[in-house]
C-alpha positions in Angstrom: -21.0 -67.4 -114.1 -21.1 -69.8 -111.1 -23.4 -73.0 -112.1 -25.1 -71.8 -109.1 -25.9 -68.2 -110.1 -26.6 -69.7 -113.8 -29.2 -72.1 -112.0 -31.0 -69.5 -110.2 -31.1 -67.1 -112.9 -32.2 -69.2 -115.4 -35.3 -70.7 -112.8 -36.1 -66.9 -112.2 -36.9 -66.1 -115.8 -36.4 -62.6 -115.6 -38.1 -60.5 -118.1 -34.8 -58.2 -120.0 -30.9 -59.2 -120.0 -30.7 -56.2 -117.5 -32.9 -58.1 -115.1 -30.5 -61.2 -115.5 -27.9 -59.0 -115.5 -28.4 -57.6 -112.5 -29.5 -60.7 -110.7 -26.4 -62.5 -111.4 -24.8 -59.6 -109.8 -26.6 -59.7 -106.9 -26.5 -63.3 -106.2 -22.5 -63.3 -107.2 -22.0 -60.4 -104.6 -24.1 -62.1 -101.8 -22.5 -64.9 -102.7 -19.0 -63.2 -102.1 -19.9 -61.7 -99.0 -21.3 -64.6 -97.5 -18.0 -66.7 -98.1 -19.5 -69.1 -100.4 -17.5 -68.0 -103.6 -13.6 -66.5 -103.4 -13.2 -63.1 -105.4 -10.8 -63.3 -108.2 -9.2 -60.4 -109.2 -8.1 -59.0 -112.6 -10.2 -61.9 -114.0 -11.1 -60.8 -117.2 -8.8 -57.2 -117.2 -5.2 -59.1 -118.9 -3.4 -57.6 -121.6 -2.1 -60.0 -124.4 1.5 -59.0 -125.4 2.4 -58.6 -128.7 5.4 -59.7 -128.8 
């Protein structure tokens, strides 16, 4: 998570992990829409080569 998103989620003290994940998702999506964050393609979907 971006530090800005982490700070907002932490300060809101969500009651459940699902609440924290949902809030982080919404804040990140809004940040991308507003141009605050750039969307990265294929992050976390990299496959390792076994060569």
